[in-house]
N, C-alpha and C positions, 0 to 999 in steps of 0.2 A: 517852508509854505510855498505852494505854487498857487498862482492866480492866473486863470485864464479868461478873456472876454472876446467875444466874437459876436456880430451882428450878421445874419444872412436872412436872405430872402428866399423862401421855398416855393416852387410852383404849386398851384392847387391841385389838390387830391393826393399829395403826399401824406402819410400818417407819420406822426411824431411819437418818439418814445420818450416819455417824462421820467427823469431820474432824480434822486436826491437823497439824503440822508445818509446813514452809515453803510459801508460796504463790509460785510463780516466774513465774506468767503471769496475765495479767488473768482473773479468774474471777467467775461469777455464781451465788450460792445463790439457786435458784428454788424457788417454792412446792411444785412438784412433788417436789422432795426433801427437804421439811420433814417432821419437824423435824430438824435438825442437833444433833449432839452432839459437843462438843468433847472431845476424848480425850486430848490432849496438846498443850503450849503451840502457839500459831500465831504465825508472823512473815510478815507481808506486806513482800516484799523490796522496796527502792527502785524506783521507776518502775513498780510493778505496782498494779493496782486490784482490790480485792475489792468487789464490789457484793452487796448483800443486799436483795432484794426485800421490799417493804412487805408486813407481816403474817407474815413470817417468825418461826419460833420457833427460837431457838439456845440450847442449853442448856451451861452449862460445868461440868465435874467440879469438884469442890473444888479450890482453889489454883491453877487453871490461868490461863494469862495471853494475852492477844491484843497483840502488838508490832506497831505499825503504822510502818514504815519506809517503806511507799509510800502509799496511798491507800484510806481506807475510805468506801465509799459507801453 
């Protein structure tokens, strides 16, 4: 299990991409969707890869968890 936590302040006018739930197919979080706000626990299913591009901002709401049963890259 991998747990991340972060608090960040974003300038007004930025759009936020809300994410959560099961990741059931290979997925890439790109800079164009940043920042990402985790709004519920996330599970990366076995055999599935979540790729997060360098420089991404990923914010977790308090007490949420990222379960990695697949690959986090």
